[in-house]
Biopython code that builds the backbone (N, CA, C, O; Angstrom):
import numpy as np
from Bio.PDB.StructureBuilder import StructureBuilder

atoms = [
    (1, "UNK", "N", (101.345, 80.089, 79.709)),
    (1, "UNK", "CA", (101.606, 81.503, 79.873)),
    (1, "UNK", "C", (102.948, 81.674, 80.576)),
    (1, "UNK", "O", (103.228, 81.009, 81.573)),
    (2, "UNK", "N", (103.764, 82.562, 80.050)),
    (2, "UNK", "CA", (105.088, 82.816, 80.603)),
    (2, "UNK", "C", (104.980, 83.614, 81.898)),
    (2, "UNK", "O", (104.109, 84.475, 82.027)),
    (3, "UNK", "N", (105.862, 83.332, 82.859)),
    (3, "UNK", "CA", (105.885, 84.024, 84.150)),
    (3, "UNK", "C", (106.948, 85.120, 84.119)),
    (3, "UNK", "O", (108.032, 84.925, 83.569)),
    (4, "UNK", "N", (106.630, 86.287, 84.720)),
    (4, "UNK", "CA", (107.535, 87.434, 84.762)),
    (4, "UNK", "C", (107.466, 88.088, 86.133)),
    (4, "UNK", "O", (106.536, 87.830, 86.896)),
    (5, "UNK", "N", (108.446, 88.936, 86.454)),
    (5, "UNK", "CA", (108.365, 89.816, 87.617)),
    (5, "UNK", "C", (107.571, 91.037, 87.184)),
    (5, "UNK", "O", (107.931, 91.697, 86.209)),
    (6, "UNK", "N", (106.485, 91.348, 87.904)),
    (6, "UNK", "CA", (105.558, 92.407, 87.504)),
    (6, "UNK", "C", (105.327, 93.361, 88.678)),
    (6, "UNK", "O", (105.118, 92.914, 89.805)),
    (7, "UNK", "N", (105.363, 94.665, 88.422)),
    (7, "UNK", "CA", (105.021, 95.671, 89.438)),
    (7, "UNK", "C", (103.537, 95.969, 89.317)),
    (7, "UNK", "O", (103.049, 96.257, 88.224)),
    (8, "UNK", "N", (102.805, 95.901, 90.446)),
    (8, "UNK", "CA", (101.366, 96.116, 90.471)),
    (8, "UNK", "C", (101.098, 97.487, 91.105)),
    (8, "UNK", "O", (101.588, 97.758, 92.201)),
    (9, "UNK", "N", (100.332, 98.350, 90.439)),
    (9, "UNK", "CA", (99.973, 99.677, 90.946)),
    (9, "UNK", "C", (98.467, 99.715, 91.170)),
    (9, "UNK", "O", (97.695, 99.365, 90.277)),
    (10, "UNK", "N", (98.048, 100.139, 92.361)),
    (10, "UNK", "CA", (96.628, 100.295, 92.685)),
    (10, "UNK", "C", (96.435, 101.664, 93.324)),
    (10, "UNK", "O", (97.296, 102.115, 94.080)),
    (11, "UNK", "N", (95.301, 102.345, 93.030)),
    (11, "UNK", "CA", (95.044, 103.610, 93.719)),
    (11, "UNK", "C", (95.055, 103.387, 95.234)),
    (11, "UNK", "O", (94.529, 102.389, 95.727)),
    (12, "UNK", "N", (95.656, 104.318, 95.956)),
    (12, "UNK", "CA", (95.747, 104.181, 97.399)),
    (12, "UNK", "C", (94.397, 104.500, 98.047)),
    (12, "UNK", "O", (93.791, 105.518, 97.713)),
    (13, "UNK", "N", (93.916, 103.663, 98.958)),
    (13, "UNK", "CA", (92.614, 103.890, 99.600)),
    (13, "UNK", "C", (92.720, 104.850, 100.797)),
    (13, "UNK", "O", (92.770, 104.414, 101.947)),
    (14, "UNK", "N", (92.753, 106.158, 100.510)),
    (14, "UNK", "CA", (92.832, 107.163, 101.570)),
    (14, "UNK", "C", (91.624, 107.079, 102.498)),
    (14, "UNK", "O", (90.576, 106.562, 102.112)),
    (15, "UNK", "N", (91.772, 107.591, 103.731)),
    (15, "UNK", "CA", (90.627, 107.789, 104.619)),
    (15, "UNK", "C", (90.776, 109.157, 105.297)),
    (15, "UNK", "O", (91.886, 109.593, 105.605)),
    (16, "UNK", "N", (89.647, 109.818, 105.522)),
    (16, "UNK", "CA", (89.635, 111.162, 106.101)),
    (16, "UNK", "C", (90.317, 111.139, 107.469)),
    (16, "UNK", "O", (90.086, 110.241, 108.278)),
    (17, "UNK", "N", (91.159, 112.143, 107.710)),
    (17, "UNK", "CA", (91.902, 112.245, 108.960)),
    (17, "UNK", "C", (93.269, 111.590, 108.904)),
    (17, "UNK", "O", (94.079, 111.763, 109.814)),
    (18, "UNK", "N", (93.530, 110.844, 107.848)),
    (18, "UNK", "CA", (94.807, 110.141, 107.703)),
    (18, "UNK", "C", (95.947, 111.142, 107.551)),
    (18, "UNK", "O", (95.828, 112.123, 106.816)),
    (19, "UNK", "N", (97.040, 110.891, 108.244)),
    (19, "UNK", "CA", (98.237, 111.700, 108.130)),
    (19, "UNK", "C", (99.194, 110.976, 107.199)),
    (19, "UNK", "O", (99.518, 109.806, 107.402)),
    (20, "UNK", "N", (99.645, 111.702, 106.162)),
    (20, "UNK", "CA", (100.483, 111.064, 105.147)),
    (20, "UNK", "C", (101.721, 111.911, 104.890)),
    (20, "UNK", "O", (101.750, 113.099, 105.213)),
    (21, "UNK", "N", (102.726, 111.301, 104.316)),
    (21, "UNK", "CA", (103.928, 111.990, 103.840)),
    (21, "UNK", "C", (104.117, 111.583, 102.387)),
    (21, "UNK", "O", (104.151, 110.398, 102.055)),
    (22, "UNK", "N", (104.240, 112.588, 101.529)),
    (22, "UNK", "CA", (104.478, 112.339, 100.109)),
    (22, "UNK", "C", (105.941, 112.650, 99.837)),
    (22, "UNK", "O", (106.452, 113.685, 100.262)),
    (23, "UNK", "N", (106.601, 111.765, 99.139)),
    (23, "UNK", "CA", (108.019, 111.952, 98.819)),
    (23, "UNK", "C", (108.237, 111.804, 97.324)),
    (23, "UNK", "O", (107.578, 111.004, 96.660)),
    (24, "UNK", "N", (109.173, 112.589, 96.807)),
    (24, "UNK", "CA", (109.617, 112.422, 95.437)),
    (24, "UNK", "C", (108.734, 113.048, 94.371)),
    (24, "UNK", "O", (108.900, 112.737, 93.191)),
    (25, "UNK", "N", (107.789, 113.932, 94.746)),
    (25, "UNK", "CA", (106.965, 114.621, 93.754)),
    (25, "UNK", "C", (106.840, 116.086, 94.134)),
    (25, "UNK", "O", (107.314, 116.503, 95.191)),
    (26, "UNK", "N", (106.194, 116.877, 93.260)),
    (26, "UNK", "CA", (106.019, 118.301, 93.555)),
    (26, "UNK", "C", (105.098, 118.528, 94.749)),
    (26, "UNK", "O", (105.074, 119.627, 95.303)),
    (27, "UNK", "N", (104.340, 117.513, 95.155)),
    (27, "UNK", "CA", (103.455, 117.628, 96.324)),
    (27, "UNK", "C", (104.131, 117.126, 97.596)),
    (27, "UNK", "O", (103.467, 116.855, 98.596)),
    (28, "UNK", "N", (105.444, 117.006, 97.549)),
    (28, "UNK", "CA", (106.209, 116.450, 98.657)),
    (28, "UNK", "C", (105.928, 117.177, 99.972)),
    (28, "UNK", "O", (105.833, 118.403, 100.015)),
    (29, "UNK", "N", (105.800, 116.406, 101.024)),
    (29, "UNK", "CA", (105.614, 116.988, 102.349)),
    (29, "UNK", "C", (104.596, 116.217, 103.159)),
    (29, "UNK", "O", (104.121, 115.159, 102.746)),
    (30, "UNK", "N", (104.267, 116.762, 104.321)),
    (30, "UNK", "CA", (103.289, 116.152, 105.213)),
    (30, "UNK", "C", (101.920, 116.751, 104.958)),
    (30, "UNK", "O", (101.786, 117.958, 104.756)),
    (31, "UNK", "N", (100.898, 115.895, 104.968)),
    (31, "UNK", "CA", (99.528, 116.291, 104.681)),
    (31, "UNK", "C", (98.562, 115.511, 105.556)),
    (31, "UNK", "O", (98.878, 114.437, 106.068)),
    (32, "UNK", "N", (97.376, 116.086, 105.712)),
    (32, "UNK", "CA", (96.266, 115.370, 106.337)),
    (32, "UNK", "C", (95.157, 115.266, 105.302)),
    (32, "UNK", "O", (94.859, 116.238, 104.608)),
    (33, "UNK", "N", (94.546, 114.094, 105.196)),
    (33, "UNK", "CA", (93.448, 113.903, 104.254)),
    (33, "UNK", "C", (92.216, 114.580, 104.843)),
    (33, "UNK", "O", (91.708, 114.161, 105.883)),
    (34, "UNK", "N", (91.731, 115.642, 104.163)),
    (34, "UNK", "CA", (90.611, 116.434, 104.661)),
    (34, "UNK", "C", (89.274, 115.958, 104.109)),
    (34, "UNK", "O", (88.255, 116.038, 104.795)),
    (35, "UNK", "N", (89.271, 115.464, 102.870)),
    (35, "UNK", "CA", (88.018, 115.036, 102.247)),
    (35, "UNK", "C", (88.329, 114.098, 101.089)),
    (35, "UNK", "O", (89.379, 114.194, 100.454)),
    (36, "UNK", "N", (87.407, 113.202, 100.831)),
    (36, "UNK", "CA", (87.535, 112.289, 99.704)),
    (36, "UNK", "C", (86.244, 112.354, 98.910)),
    (36, "UNK", "O", (85.175, 112.006, 99.411)),
    (37, "UNK", "N", (86.349, 112.800, 97.679)),
    (37, "UNK", "CA", (85.191, 112.845, 96.790)),
    (37, "UNK", "C", (85.284, 111.716, 95.781)),
    (37, "UNK", "O", (86.214, 110.910, 95.806)),
    (38, "UNK", "N", (84.314, 111.677, 94.904)),
    (38, "UNK", "CA", (84.303, 110.624, 93.887)),
    (38, "UNK", "C", (85.496, 110.748, 92.944)),
    (38, "UNK", "O", (86.057, 109.742, 92.508)),
    (39, "UNK", "N", (85.889, 112.009, 92.624)),
    (39, "UNK", "CA", (86.979, 112.223, 91.666)),
    (39, "UNK", "C", (88.138, 113.033, 92.214)),
    (39, "UNK", "O", (89.111, 113.269, 91.497)),
    (40, "UNK", "N", (88.062, 113.465, 93.464)),
    (40, "UNK", "CA", (89.119, 114.304, 94.043)),
    (40, "UNK", "C", (89.422, 113.875, 95.469)),
    (40, "UNK", "O", (88.557, 113.366, 96.183)),
    (41, "UNK", "N", (90.671, 114.092, 95.868)),
    (41, "UNK", "CA", (91.060, 113.935, 97.267)),
    (41, "UNK", "C", (91.564, 115.308, 97.717)),
    (41, "UNK", "O", (92.355, 115.941, 97.018)),
    (42, "UNK", "N", (91.107, 115.765, 98.880)),
    (42, "UNK", "CA", (91.508, 117.071, 99.401)),
    (42, "UNK", "C", (92.493, 116.855, 100.537)),
    (42, "UNK", "O", (92.208, 116.149, 101.504)),
    (43, "UNK", "N", (93.664, 117.480, 100.400)),
    (43, "UNK", "CA", (94.709, 117.380, 101.413)),
    (43, "UNK", "C", (94.901, 118.738, 102.065)),
    (43, "UNK", "O", (94.806, 119.774, 101.408)),
    (44, "UNK", "N", (95.173, 118.723, 103.367)),
    (44, "UNK", "CA", (95.385, 119.938, 104.146)),
    (44, "UNK", "C", (96.819, 119.957, 104.655)),
    (44, "UNK", "O", (97.314, 118.968, 105.196)),
    (45, "UNK", "N", (97.473, 121.089, 104.476)),
    (45, "UNK", "CA", (98.808, 121.271, 105.035)),
    (45, "UNK", "C", (98.668, 121.448, 106.544)),
    (45, "UNK", "O", (97.896, 122.302, 106.980)),
    (46, "UNK", "N", (99.386, 120.671, 107.359)),
    (46, "UNK", "CA", (99.245, 120.778, 108.813)),
    (46, "UNK", "C", (99.845, 122.067, 109.386)),
    (46, "UNK", "O", (99.576, 122.410, 110.537)),
    (47, "UNK", "N", (100.643, 122.775, 108.607)),
    (47, "UNK", "CA", (101.277, 124.002, 109.093)),
    (47, "UNK", "C", (100.460, 125.234, 108.693)),
    (47, "UNK", "O", (100.105, 126.046, 109.547)),
    (48, "UNK", "N", (100.163, 125.373, 107.402)),
    (48, "UNK", "CA", (99.441, 126.559, 106.923)),
    (48, "UNK", "C", (97.923, 126.372, 106.947)),
    (48, "UNK", "O", (97.176, 127.346, 106.859)),
    (49, "UNK", "N", (97.469, 125.127, 107.065)),
    (49, "UNK", "CA", (96.043, 124.767, 107.030)),
    (49, "UNK", "C", (95.412, 124.980, 105.649)),
    (49, "UNK", "O", (94.198, 124.844, 105.503)),
    (50, "UNK", "N", (96.220, 125.311, 104.637)),
    (50, "UNK", "CA", (95.690, 125.454, 103.281)),
    (50, "UNK", "C", (95.291, 124.082, 102.767)),
    (50, "UNK", "O", (95.933, 123.077, 103.072)),
    (51, "UNK", "N", (94.217, 124.056, 101.978)),
    (51, "UNK", "CA", (93.725, 122.805, 101.416)),
    (51, "UNK", "C", (93.826, 122.837, 99.898)),
    (51, "UNK", "O", (93.631, 123.873, 99.263)),
    (52, "UNK", "N", (94.137, 121.672, 99.336)),
    (52, "UNK", "CA", (94.257, 121.520, 97.899)),
    (52, "UNK", "C", (93.525, 120.249, 97.499)),
    (52, "UNK", "O", (93.653, 119.213, 98.152)),
    (53, "UNK", "N", (92.752, 120.339, 96.414)),
    (53, "UNK", "CA", (92.030, 119.166, 95.911)),
    (53, "UNK", "C", (92.664, 118.734, 94.603)),
    (53, "UNK", "O", (92.875, 119.540, 93.697)),
    (54, "UNK", "N", (92.961, 117.458, 94.523)),
    (54, "UNK", "CA", (93.581, 116.893, 93.333)),
    (54, "UNK", "C", (92.893, 115.589, 92.970)),
    (54, "UNK", "O", (92.281, 114.932, 93.812)),
    (55, "UNK", "N", (93.005, 115.230, 91.703)),
    (55, "UNK", "CA", (92.595, 113.892, 91.312)),
    (55, "UNK", "C", (93.537, 112.929, 92.018)),
    (55, "UNK", "O", (94.703, 113.256, 92.239)),
    (56, "UNK", "N", (93.044, 111.736, 92.376)),
    (56, "UNK", "CA", (93.919, 110.781, 93.075)),
    (56, "UNK", "C", (95.220, 110.555, 92.297)),
    (56, "UNK", "O", (95.204, 110.390, 91.077)),
    (57, "UNK", "N", (96.336, 110.550, 93.016)),
    (57, "UNK", "CA", (97.644, 110.464, 92.372)),
    (57, "UNK", "C", (98.595, 109.525, 93.089)),
    (57, "UNK", "O", (99.677, 109.249, 92.572)),
    (58, "UNK", "N", (98.233, 109.029, 94.256)),
    (58, "UNK", "CA", (99.121, 108.131, 95.001)),
    (58, "UNK", "C", (98.720, 106.688, 94.737)),
    (58, "UNK", "O", (97.536, 106.365, 94.641)),
    (59, "UNK", "N", (99.701, 105.847, 94.623)),
    (59, "UNK", "CA", (99.449, 104.453, 94.319)),
    (59, "UNK", "C", (100.234, 103.563, 95.253)),
    (59, "UNK", "O", (101.338, 103.902, 95.678)),
    (60, "UNK", "N", (99.655, 102.429, 95.566)),
    (60, "UNK", "CA", (100.345, 101.407, 96.346)),
    (60, "UNK", "C", (101.046, 100.502, 95.350)),
    (60, "UNK", "O", (100.469, 100.123, 94.331)),
    (61, "UNK", "N", (102.262, 100.164, 95.639)),
    (61, "UNK", "CA", (103.043, 99.334, 94.726)),
    (61, "UNK", "C", (103.437, 98.055, 95.426)),
    (61, "UNK", "O", (103.822, 98.062, 96.596)),
    (62, "UNK", "N", (103.340, 96.979, 94.713)),
    (62, "UNK", "CA", (103.866, 95.722, 95.228)),
    (62, "UNK", "C", (104.557, 94.990, 94.091)),
    (62, "UNK", "O", (104.186, 95.127, 92.926)),
    (63, "UNK", "N", (105.536, 94.234, 94.439)),
    (63, "UNK", "CA", (106.247, 93.420, 93.462)),
    (63, "UNK", "C", (105.733, 91.992, 93.558)),
    (63, "UNK", "O", (105.598, 91.441, 94.650)),
    (64, "UNK", "N", (105.454, 91.409, 92.422)),
    (64, "UNK", "CA", (105.062, 90.002, 92.382)),
    (64, "UNK", "C", (106.076, 89.276, 91.517)),
    (64, "UNK", "O", (106.400, 89.714, 90.413)),
    (65, "UNK", "N", (106.560, 88.180, 92.027)),
    (65, "UNK", "CA", (107.541, 87.386, 91.292)),
    (65, "UNK", "C", (106.838, 86.182, 90.679)),
    (65, "UNK", "O", (105.919, 85.617, 91.271)),
    (66, "UNK", "N", (107.274, 85.804, 89.505)),
    (66, "UNK", "CA", (106.675, 84.680, 88.783)),
    (66, "UNK", "C", (105.179, 84.900, 88.568)),
    (66, "UNK", "O", (104.372, 83.991, 88.767)),
    (67, "UNK", "N", (104.824, 86.106, 88.163)),
    (67, "UNK", "CA", (103.427, 86.496, 87.957)),
    (67, "UNK", "C", (103.122, 86.442, 86.464)),
    (67, "UNK", "O", (103.949, 86.866, 85.657)),
    (68, "UNK", "N", (101.954, 85.932, 86.080)),
    (68, "UNK", "CA", (101.625, 85.904, 84.657)),
    (68, "UNK", "C", (101.524, 87.328, 84.099)),
    (68, "UNK", "O", (100.946, 88.208, 84.736)),
    (69, "UNK", "N", (102.083, 87.547, 82.919)),
    (69, "UNK", "CA", (102.022, 88.864, 82.287)),
    (69, "UNK", "C", (102.219, 88.716, 80.800)),
    (69, "UNK", "O", (103.117, 87.989, 80.377)),
    (70, "UNK", "N", (101.424, 89.368, 79.998)),
    (70, "UNK", "CA", (100.244, 90.137, 80.346)),
    (70, "UNK", "C", (99.082, 89.228, 80.700)),
    (70, "UNK", "O", (99.063, 88.054, 80.331)),
    (71, "UNK", "N", (98.115, 89.778, 81.417)),
    (71, "UNK", "CA", (96.919, 89.009, 81.763)),
    (71, "UNK", "C", (95.869, 89.332, 80.708)),
    (71, "UNK", "O", (95.475, 90.488, 80.552)),
    (72, "UNK", "N", (95.420, 88.321, 79.992)),
    (72, "UNK", "CA", (94.443, 88.578, 78.912)),
    (72, "UNK", "C", (93.084, 89.037, 79.432)),
    (72, "UNK", "O", (92.173, 89.287, 78.643)),
]
sb = StructureBuilder()
sb.init_structure("model")
sb.init_model(0)
sb.init_chain("A")
sb.init_seg("    ")
for serial, (resi, resn, name, xyz) in enumerate(atoms, 1):
    if name == "N":
        sb.init_residue(resn, " ", resi, " ")
    sb.init_atom(name, np.array(xyz, "f"), 0.0, 1.0, " ", f" {name:<3s}", serial, name[0])
structure = sb.get_structure()
């Protein structure tokens, strides 16, 4: 199997009460994780206290060098 540089994306494991900053998207800004459901994560704006529920959209990225790709 040939080795390649591969970017790995995994859903981010949020936890309630976590303070996060989102950059580079329309949801950019500071948020607090208010609730985590099976299919939605609810974020609260720390300034307005408004809450928004979205399907999970943040991912953890890591680079792996000399990683097999594709994995059958």
